[in-house]
N, C-alpha and C positions, 0 to 999 in steps of 0.2 A: 420446729414448725415454720418459723420465719424463713429459715434456709430453704425449706421445701417450697414455700410460696414464692420466694425469690427465684428459685430455680425454674419453677413452672412459668413465672412471668417472663423470664429470660428466654425460655424455650418458645413461648408464644411469640415474643418479638422476633426471634430468629425465623420461625415459620412464616410470619408475615413478611419479613424482609426477603426471604427466599421466594415466596409467592409473588411479591412485587417485582423481583428481579426476573423471574420467569415470564411474568406478564409483559414486562418491558421488552425482554428478548424476543418473545413470540410476536409482539406487536411490530418490532423492527423487522423481523424476518418476514412477517406477513406483508408489511409495507413494501419491502424489497421485491418479494415475489409478485405482488399485485402490480407494482411499478414495472417490473420486467415483462409481465404478461400484457400490460397495457401498451408498452413500447413495441412488443412483438405484434400485437394486434394492429397498431398504427402502421407498422412497417408493411404488414400484409395488406392492409387497406390501401396504402399509398402505392405499393408495387403493383396492385391489380387495378384499382379504380383509376389510377393515373394513366393507365393504358387507353382510357377512353379517347384521349386527345393527343397522345404522344406515342412515338415508337420506342421500343426498348433500346437502350444504348448497345447492348450485346446480350445475347441469351446465355444461359448457363451452359448449354451445349456448345456454343461457339468457344467459350472460354476453355471448356474441357478439351475440345479438339485442338485448340492452339497449344495447350500445355502438353498434350500427347505428342504433337509434332515437334515441339521444342525439345522434349525429353528424348525423342528419337533422332534429333539432329536433322529433321526434314523441314525445308521451307515451303510453306503452302500459302499462297495468296488467297485471302478471304474475299469472295465476291458476294456482295449483298447490297441490293438497291430496293428498299421498300417502296411500293407504289400503292395507290388507292385501289380498292376492289373494282372500281369502274374501269381501271386500266389493266385488268386481268381478264383474259378471254373467258366468256361464259362456258366455252368448251372445257377449259381446265377446271373451272368451278364444278361443273357437272360430273366430270370423270373422277375427280378427287373425292367428291361426296359419295359417289357410287362405290368406289374402290375402298374407301376408308371408313365411311360412316353414313350409310344410307338412311339412317333414322335421325340424322342430325337435328332436323327441325321438329322432331316428335319427342325427343327426350330432354332431360334437364341436366345433361352432363354424363349420365351413365346409361349404358344399354344393358339392362339386367338380363335380357334373354341371351345376349352374347356372352355375358359374364357367366351365366349358368352353364352354357354349352362349353365354355372354356374350362371351367372348373371340373366338369364331368370328364372332359377329354384329358386334362392334366392328371386327374385321379386315376384314370385308366392307364396312363403312361407312367405314372409315378414321379413326374417332375413338372415344373412350370415350363410349358412349351408353347401353348397356343395363346395368342394375344386377343384381347377383347376391348382394347382402348378406343374410346371415341375420339373425335377430333379435339374436343375440349380437354380431355385427359392428355392427349399427345402434346397439345399446346402447353399445358401446365408443366409437363416433364421437360420440354425443350426450353421453356423460359426460366425455370427455377431449379431444376433437379438434375441428377445424374442419370444416364441411360442404363446403369447397372440394374439388374433385376433383383428386387428384394421386397419383402412384405412391408418393411418400414418405409421404403420409398413410395410404395403404392398407397400407404396410409397418408403420407404428407401430400402426395399427388391428389388424393381425394379431397383434401382440405382446399387446395388451390383450385381444383375443378369446381367445387361449390362456389368459391369466391368469384371465379371468372364468369360463371353462369349468372351469378347474382348481380355483379356490377357492370358487366358488358352485355350488349345485345348479341344475338346470333350472327348478325352481319359483321360486327366488329371482331368476334371470335374467328370467323372464317377468314376475314381480311388479315388478321394477325397470323393465323396458321399458314396461309398461303405465302406469307412474306418471310417467315422464319424457318419453315421446314427445311431439313437438309436434303439436298438433291445431288450430292456428290462431294468429293473432297474439296472443302473450302467453298462450296456453292450453296447458298441459302436463299430461299425465296423464288417465286415464280419468274421475276424479271431476270435475275442472274442466270437461272436455269435455261430460260428461253434463249437468251443471248449466247450462252455458252454452247448449247447443244444444237440450236437451229439458226442462230444468227438473226433472230427476230425479237420484237418486243413481246411481252406476255399478252398484250392485247391482240396480237396477230396470230396466235397459235391456231393451227387447224385442229379438227377433231382427232385426227390420227396422231398428231404430235402430242396433243393434250393427254390422250389415252396412254401413250408411251411414257410420258412423265409420271402419270398417276400409277402406272404399273410398277415402277421401280421404288416407290416410297418405302415398302418394307425392307428393302436392301439397297439403300442409296449409295453406299460406299463400295459395293461389290459389283453393281450392274449399271451400265450406261443405257439411257433410254434410246439413243440413236445407234446402238450397236446391233449386231446380228446375234440375238440371244433367244434361245427357245423359251426361257422363262418369261421374258418380256413379251414375246409373241403370244404365248398362251394366256398370260394374265391380261394383256391388252384386249385380246379377243373376248375374254370373259367379262371385262369391264364394259366393253361396247355392247355385248349381248345383254348384260344386266341393265344397261342404260335404257334399253327398249322396253323394260318392264315398268317404266315410270312415265307419267304424263307431265306435260309442261316443261319438256326438256329441249324443245327445238327440233330441228331437222337433223337426223343422223344418216341420211342417205349418202353423205360424202364418204362415209366409211364403208358402206355396203350398198351399192346402187342396184343390186339384184334383189333387194327385199321387195316383197309383195306389198304394194301400197294399200291393199285392202286389209292388211293385218291390223293396222291401227284402229280400224272401225270395230274390231271385236272387243275392245276394252273401253272402260269408262273410268275416270279417276275417282279415288276416294276423296273425302273431305280433306281440304288442305288446312294445316294449322294456321291460326290467324297471324302469327308473327313471321310467317314465311310467304305470305301471299304475294309479296312484291319481288320475290327472288325467282330467277329463271328455273331453279331446280326446287320443286316443292316437296320432294321426298315423300310423295304420296304414291304407294305402289299401285300399279294398274290392277284392276279387278276383272277377272274373267266373267263375262256376263252370262255365260252358259251354266256356270257352277256357283257363282257368287263368292268364290274363294280367291284370295290373292295368290298369284303364281309365285313359286319359290325361285330364288336366284339360281342361275345356271351353275355357279360354283362359289364356294366360300372364298372370298378374296383376301384371306390371311392378313388381318389387321396387325398393327403394331402391338407390342407388349405394353 
């Protein structure tokens, strides 16, 4: 009987010791996991919120391109000169917004209508083909991620998109986007693109030049904005035509002086989002006074993936 009681007591002590060991182990693992999660959260906060007052040293896309060129034995000079939004032509701001994200001031990082249309088209074609990325999503991808298409990349991109929209204002997001977007081999941002293709500063771009630059954004490594290309001509014409569907965009007669001046009197603007009231492009689509409906864009201007 004593042996039985002693054995039971020993077994109980062993169970307690094992329980204590497991508790300590799980506590240590939990602390490590929480510490790592906290560190990652801090890195995310610092990498995004820090952009309120500073330019990124280099974007992930820049580093990827440099590695690709090095692996191919190609020397490409990187041209990148960040400038404030005030030194970027309003013509370029408007045409890029129309071509890439005409609801920029109305959404919070995601254009769900465009996403739904893209999913429907991809399901019909059986592959990921159509892009629906907003300017904020494109900025997140260029700053932090790879351009390769995958569901995992899109998930991480969504996390950064939420962070960018939360910590940065719309003006700063647009300013960063126009300064880091790829506009050719080794060419990043509006200032470098303007000087490379037209020999002018970004603040001096005409409407026609700005529309050409906006037209090549989906294929910046394949097409030059100042070349004789049918794709550029078609997409530029589409952007300029879509530009006329919006109020608060300034004068577009420089691109088409044959337009009837009375056309603008047929539309009135919708209410403008409060955080975009000071921007030259309010992203409020013109409304046809005869029907009360917003006119559809002339053509889908093929956003980035």
